[in-house]
C-alpha positions as CSV (number, residue, x, y, z in Angstrom):
1,M,31.9,-26.4,-13.2
2,S,33.6,-27.5,-16.3
3,A,33.9,-24.8,-19.0
4,N,32.1,-26.9,-21.7
5,K,29.2,-28.0,-19.5
6,I,25.7,-27.0,-20.6
7,Q,23.4,-25.8,-17.7
8,H,20.2,-26.2,-19.5
9,K,16.9,-24.7,-18.3
10,V,14.2,-27.2,-17.0
11,N,10.7,-26.1,-16.4
12,H,8.3,-28.2,-14.3
13,V,4.7,-27.1,-14.8
14,A,1.8,-28.5,-12.8
15,L,-1.7,-27.8,-13.8
16,V,-4.2,-28.6,-11.2
17,V,-7.9,-28.6,-12.3
18,D,-11.0,-28.8,-10.4
19,C,-13.2,-31.7,-11.5
20,S,-16.0,-31.2,-8.9
21,G,-19.6,-31.5,-10.1
22,S,-20.0,-27.7,-10.8
23,M,-17.4,-28.0,-13.6
24,R,-19.7,-30.3,-15.6
25,P,-21.0,-27.7,-18.1
26,H,-17.3,-26.9,-19.0
27,Q,-15.9,-30.3,-19.4
28,S,-15.5,-30.6,-23.1
29,Q,-14.5,-27.1,-23.5
30,L,-11.8,-27.4,-20.7
31,I,-10.4,-30.3,-22.4
32,R,-9.8,-28.6,-25.7
33,V,-8.4,-25.2,-24.1
34,V,-6.0,-27.4,-21.8
35,D,-4.8,-29.2,-24.9
36,E,-4.1,-25.7,-26.5
37,F,-2.4,-24.5,-23.3
38,V,0.0,-27.4,-23.6
39,A,0.6,-26.7,-27.3
40,G,1.4,-23.1,-26.4
41,L,3.9,-24.4,-23.7
42,K,5.5,-26.6,-26.4
43,A,5.9,-23.9,-28.9
44,E,7.4,-21.4,-26.5
45,S,9.8,-23.9,-24.9
46,D,11.0,-24.9,-28.6
47,S,11.4,-21.3,-29.3
48,L,13.5,-20.6,-26.3
49,G,15.4,-24.0,-26.2
50,H,14.1,-24.9,-22.9
51,E,13.0,-28.3,-21.6
52,T,9.5,-28.1,-20.2
53,R,7.8,-30.9,-18.4
54,I,4.2,-31.0,-17.3
55,S,2.2,-32.7,-14.6
56,L,-1.7,-32.7,-14.6
57,Y,-3.9,-33.3,-11.5
58,S,-7.7,-33.2,-11.2
59,F,-9.5,-32.9,-7.9
60,D,-12.9,-33.1,-6.3
61,H,-13.0,-34.5,-2.9
62,K,-10.2,-36.8,-4.0
63,V,-6.9,-35.6,-5.7
64,E,-5.7,-37.7,-8.7
65,N,-2.6,-37.4,-10.8
66,L,-3.2,-37.8,-14.4
67,V,0.1,-37.1,-15.9
68,W,3.5,-37.0,-14.1
69,D,6.4,-34.7,-15.2
70,M,6.1,-35.6,-18.8
71,D,7.9,-33.8,-21.6
72,V,5.3,-31.5,-23.3
73,K,6.2,-32.7,-26.7
74,H,4.8,-36.2,-25.8
75,L,1.6,-35.2,-23.6
76,P,-1.4,-36.9,-25.1
77,S,-4.7,-35.0,-25.1
78,M,-6.7,-34.5,-22.0
79,R,-9.7,-36.3,-23.7
80,G,-9.9,-39.6,-21.8
81,L,-7.9,-38.3,-18.8
82,Y,-10.2,-35.5,-17.4
83,Q,-13.5,-36.3,-16.2
84,V,-15.9,-34.3,-14.1
85,N,-17.4,-36.1,-11.1
86,N,-20.0,-35.3,-8.5
87,G,-17.6,-34.7,-5.6
88,A,-16.8,-31.6,-3.5
89,T,-13.7,-29.4,-3.6
90,A,-10.5,-30.4,-1.9
91,L,-8.8,-27.3,-3.1
92,I,-6.0,-27.2,-0.2
93,E,-5.2,-31.0,-0.4
94,A,-4.9,-30.8,-4.3
95,S,-2.6,-27.7,-3.9
96,L,-0.5,-29.3,-1.3
97,K,-0.1,-32.7,-3.1
98,S,1.0,-31.2,-6.3
99,L,3.5,-29.1,-4.5
100,D,4.7,-32.0,-2.4
101,D,5.0,-34.4,-5.5
102,L,7.1,-31.7,-7.4
103,G,9.4,-31.5,-4.3
104,H,10.6,-35.0,-4.9
105,I,12.3,-34.0,-8.4
106,W,16.0,-34.1,-8.3
107,E,17.7,-30.8,-9.1
108,E,21.4,-31.6,-8.8
109,Y,22.0,-31.0,-12.6
110,G,20.3,-28.3,-14.8
111,E,18.7,-25.0,-13.7
112,H,15.3,-25.9,-12.6
113,S,12.1,-23.8,-12.0
114,F,8.7,-24.9,-10.8
115,L,5.3,-23.4,-11.7
116,Q,2.0,-24.5,-10.2
117,I,-1.2,-23.3,-11.6
118,V,-4.6,-24.2,-9.9
119,V,-7.9,-23.7,-11.5
120,T,-11.1,-23.8,-9.5
121,D,-14.7,-22.7,-9.8
122,G,-15.4,-23.1,-6.1
123,E,-14.0,-22.8,-2.6
124,E,-12.5,-25.4,-0.2
125,N,-15.1,-27.8,1.2
126,A,-13.4,-31.3,1.3
127,S,-9.8,-31.5,2.3
128,G,-9.6,-34.1,5.0
129,G,-13.1,-35.1,4.5
130,D,-16.2,-34.1,2.5
131,R,-17.9,-31.4,4.6
132,R,-20.9,-30.9,2.4
133,H,-22.5,-33.8,4.2
134,D,-20.9,-34.1,7.7
135,G,-20.8,-30.3,8.5
136,D,-17.4,-30.7,10.5
137,M,-15.4,-27.7,9.6
138,A,-13.1,-28.1,12.5
139,I,-11.1,-30.7,10.4
140,L,-10.0,-27.8,8.1
141,G,-7.8,-26.2,10.7
142,P,-4.7,-28.4,10.3
143,W,-4.9,-28.0,6.5
144,L,-5.0,-24.2,6.6
145,D,-1.8,-24.4,8.7
146,R,-0.2,-26.7,6.4
147,I,-0.8,-24.8,3.1
148,A,0.2,-21.5,4.9
149,A,3.4,-23.1,6.2
150,K,4.1,-24.6,2.6
151,M,3.5,-21.5,0.7
152,S,5.7,-19.2,3.0
153,G,8.4,-21.9,2.8
154,L,8.7,-22.1,-1.1
155,A,12.1,-21.4,-2.5
156,D,12.6,-18.4,-4.9
157,H,12.5,-20.8,-8.0
158,W,9.1,-21.8,-7.1
159,T,5.9,-20.1,-8.3
160,S,2.3,-20.9,-7.2
161,A,-0.7,-19.4,-8.7
162,I,-4.4,-19.9,-8.8
163,L,-7.5,-18.7,-10.8
164,V,-10.7,-18.4,-8.6
165,P,-14.4,-17.5,-9.4
166,N,-14.8,-14.3,-7.4
167,S,-13.1,-11.6,-5.1
168,L,-14.1,-13.4,-1.9
169,A,-12.4,-16.6,-3.2
170,K,-9.3,-14.3,-4.1
171,R,-9.1,-13.2,-0.5
172,T,-9.4,-16.7,0.7
173,A,-6.5,-17.6,-1.6
174,Q,-4.4,-14.9,-0.1
175,N,-5.0,-16.3,3.2
176,Y,-3.8,-19.7,2.0
177,G,-0.6,-18.0,1.0
178,F,-1.0,-17.5,-2.7
179,P,0.7,-14.1,-3.6
180,A,-1.9,-11.4,-4.6
181,G,0.0,-11.0,-8.0
182,N,-0.5,-14.7,-8.6
183,I,-4.2,-14.9,-8.3
184,A,-6.6,-14.1,-11.1
185,I,-10.4,-14.0,-11.1
186,W,-12.2,-16.0,-14.1
187,D,-15.9,-16.1,-15.0
188,A,-16.8,-19.7,-13.8
189,D,-20.5,-19.1,-14.7
190,S,-20.1,-18.9,-18.6
191,Q,-18.7,-21.1,-21.4
192,K,-16.7,-18.2,-22.5
193,G,-15.1,-17.9,-19.1
194,V,-13.4,-21.2,-19.3
195,E,-11.5,-20.1,-22.5
196,E,-10.7,-16.8,-21.1
197,A,-9.2,-18.6,-17.8
198,I,-6.9,-20.8,-19.9
199,G,-6.1,-17.8,-22.2
200,T,-5.0,-16.0,-19.0
201,V,-3.0,-19.1,-17.9
202,R,-1.2,-19.5,-21.3
203,A,-0.2,-15.8,-21.4
204,A,1.1,-16.2,-17.7
205,A,3.0,-19.3,-18.6
206,T,4.6,-17.6,-21.6
207,S,5.7,-14.8,-19.6
208,F,7.1,-17.2,-17.0
209,L,9.3,-19.0,-19.7
210,R,10.4,-15.8,-21.2
211,G,11.4,-14.4,-17.7
212,R,13.6,-17.5,-17.3
213,E,15.7,-15.9,-20.3
214,Q,16.3,-12.8,-18.2
215,G,17.4,-14.9,-15.2
216,V,14.2,-14.9,-13.3
217,R,13.4,-18.3,-11.9
218,G,10.3,-17.5,-9.8
219,T,7.7,-14.7,-9.5
220,K,5.0,-13.2,-7.3
221,N,3.5,-11.3,-10.0
222,L,2.6,-14.0,-12.6
223,F,-0.5,-12.5,-14.2
224,A,1.2,-9.5,-15.3
225,V,2.5,-8.5,-18.9
226,G,5.2,-6.4,-20.4
227,Q,7.7,-6.9,-17.6
228,D,9.7,-9.5,-19.5
229,I,10.1,-7.6,-22.8
230,S,12.9,-5.1,-23.8
231,V,13.0,-1.9,-26.0
232,A,15.2,-3.8,-28.4
233,E,12.4,-6.5,-28.8
234,V,9.8,-3.9,-29.3
235,R,11.8,-2.0,-31.9
236,A,12.8,-5.3,-33.8
237,K,9.2,-6.9,-33.9
238,L,6.8,-4.0,-34.0
239,E,6.1,-1.1,-36.3
240,P,6.8,2.5,-35.2
241,I,3.7,4.8,-35.5
242,P,4.5,8.3,-36.9
243,A,4.8,10.8,-34.2
244,D,2.1,13.0,-35.9
245,K,-0.5,10.1,-35.9
246,Y,-1.1,10.1,-32.1
247,R,-1.2,12.1,-28.9
248,L,-0.5,11.1,-25.3
249,L,-2.6,12.9,-22.6
250,K,-2.0,12.8,-19.0
251,V,-4.9,11.8,-16.8
252,D,-4.8,13.5,-13.3
253,K,-8.1,12.2,-11.8
254,E,-10.7,9.6,-12.4
255,V,-12.7,10.6,-15.4
256,E,-14.8,9.2,-18.1
257,I,-13.1,8.7,-21.4
258,R,-15.3,10.6,-23.8
259,P,-15.6,13.9,-21.9
260,F,-11.9,13.8,-21.1
261,V,-10.9,13.6,-24.7
262,N,-13.4,16.2,-25.8
263,S,-12.0,18.7,-23.1
264,H,-8.7,18.7,-24.9
265,P,-8.4,21.2,-28.0
266,G,-7.7,19.5,-31.3
267,V,-9.1,16.2,-30.6
268,T,-12.7,14.7,-30.6
269,Y,-13.6,11.3,-29.1
270,E,-14.0,8.6,-31.8
271,R,-14.9,5.0,-30.7
272,G,-11.8,2.9,-31.2
273,S,-9.3,5.6,-31.5
274,C,-8.3,5.7,-27.8
275,Y,-6.0,3.4,-25.9
276,Y,-5.9,3.5,-22.1
277,Q,-2.7,2.7,-20.2
278,L,-2.8,-0.7,-18.7
279,G,-2.5,-0.8,-14.9
280,A,-4.8,-2.7,-12.7
281,R,-6.3,-6.0,-14.0
282,A,-8.3,-5.7,-17.2
283,Q,-10.0,-8.0,-19.6
284,V,-8.2,-7.7,-23.1
285,Q,-10.4,-9.2,-25.9
286,Q,-8.8,-10.6,-28.9
287,N,-10.1,-7.9,-31.2
288,K,-8.5,-5.2,-29.1
289,E,-5.3,-3.6,-30.5
290,V,-2.3,-3.1,-28.3
291,I,0.3,-0.3,-28.4
292,V,3.7,-0.2,-26.5
293,V,5.3,3.1,-25.7
294,E,8.9,3.8,-24.8
295,K,8.9,5.8,-21.5
296,D,12.0,7.9,-22.3
297,T,11.0,9.1,-25.8
298,D,7.3,8.4,-26.0
299,R,7.7,6.5,-29.1
300,A,4.7,4.3,-29.8
301,Y,4.8,0.9,-31.6
302,T,2.1,-1.5,-32.8
303,G,1.3,-4.2,-35.3
304,D,-0.1,-7.7,-35.6
305,A,2.8,-8.9,-33.5
306,A,2.1,-6.7,-30.5
307,R,-0.4,-9.1,-28.9
308,S,1.8,-12.1,-29.4
309,L,4.7,-10.2,-28.1
310,L,2.9,-9.5,-24.8
311,F,0.6,-12.5,-24.3
312,G,2.4,-15.3,-26.4
313,T,2.2,-16.5,-29.9
314,E,-0.3,-19.2,-29.1
315,V,-2.6,-17.2,-26.9
316,Q,-6.1,-16.6,-28.4
317,G,-9.3,-15.0,-27.0
318,T,-9.6,-12.9,-24.1
319,V,-6.9,-12.7,-21.3
320,S,-7.2,-11.2,-17.9
321,V,-3.9,-9.2,-17.4
322,K,-2.4,-6.3,-15.5
323,A,0.7,-4.3,-16.2
324,G,4.0,-5.5,-15.0
325,N,6.7,-3.3,-13.7
326,N,8.9,-2.5,-16.7
327,P,11.0,0.6,-16.3
328,K,11.4,1.3,-19.9
329,L,8.0,0.6,-21.4
330,E,4.2,1.1,-21.0
331,V,1.4,-1.0,-22.6
332,Y,-1.8,0.6,-24.0
333,V,-5.0,-1.2,-24.8
334,Q,-7.7,-0.1,-27.3
335,S,-11.0,1.0,-25.8
336,R,-14.4,1.1,-27.7
337,S,-16.3,2.2,-24.5
338,V,-17.7,5.7,-24.4
339,N,-17.9,5.7,-20.5
340,R,-14.6,3.8,-19.6
341,K,-13.3,5.3,-16.4
342,L,-9.7,6.4,-16.8
343,K,-7.5,6.0,-13.7
344,P,-5.4,8.9,-12.2
345,D,-1.6,9.0,-12.7
346,T,-2.0,7.3,-16.3
347,R,-1.9,8.4,-19.7
348,L,-4.4,8.1,-22.6
349,L,-3.0,7.4,-26.2
350,I,-5.2,9.0,-29.0
351,M,-4.8,7.9,-32.7
352,L,-5.4,11.1,-34.9
């Protein structure tokens, strides 16, 4: 390769959104938050100097491409594009079509990565035919085989993720081949749940784009945070907390937060003063403060930039996240619950 040739990074993002009848209560809200998601992609891409192109799909019993591989800078609003119908849910067919379509993109020049995110509030019942009415489930068999083969055959620079409404749907998505770390559950029964879902997607997309700067072109742990930040970034962007203003306590067994704190001499439980170590998936509300701790030194950092450093500058509202595998850093989230269950082999940070 010529010494003066620029190998620029190109990100191809496909957002595949359920438009079956059950999504009707969320239609106007979904349009707004998808527009915000795209704005976040644009801001992060501009900051990193990436080219990011987006495709939008909607699906009920039919799959429709709304936008094809367009530069995020030029994408119009979803308003007028996305419309809820009365159809069923061709989840597998929509997932396959968007992956197959992206597979036609020429990758000879540039460093390309592909990210597919599917959002659904239901389970598969229409690929190959609307089985709500004909009751024929046998037709689904070939589609199960096709998606399992497709997912297992994706190259390392492809990432496929999905948001589903419950734990049963999560197990089903795993059977389809979606990696467990690329599946998140959202509350499909509330208005707030839609915003939380897109907040989660935006945080994941931000993490994906930042990971590209570290040479990561694909991931099986998309809905995790903190794995793509460095100690240098934390020191540069966050404010150190004086060592005499906090304590770190080791948690050996599952225990409620208030009696655990009160069992230690010199500290008393006060609502909002405790920060649990992020591990398994948790809902992080917008008003919750975040602290990052260096593992080697136990130095703690926080500030207004902590949330944007972890979740992305454009991410608002609640996000559903878990801790990524960062060998140098730990993430702590504020708790205001008096009966939160602390997990064993974690730590609790207490502001004094």
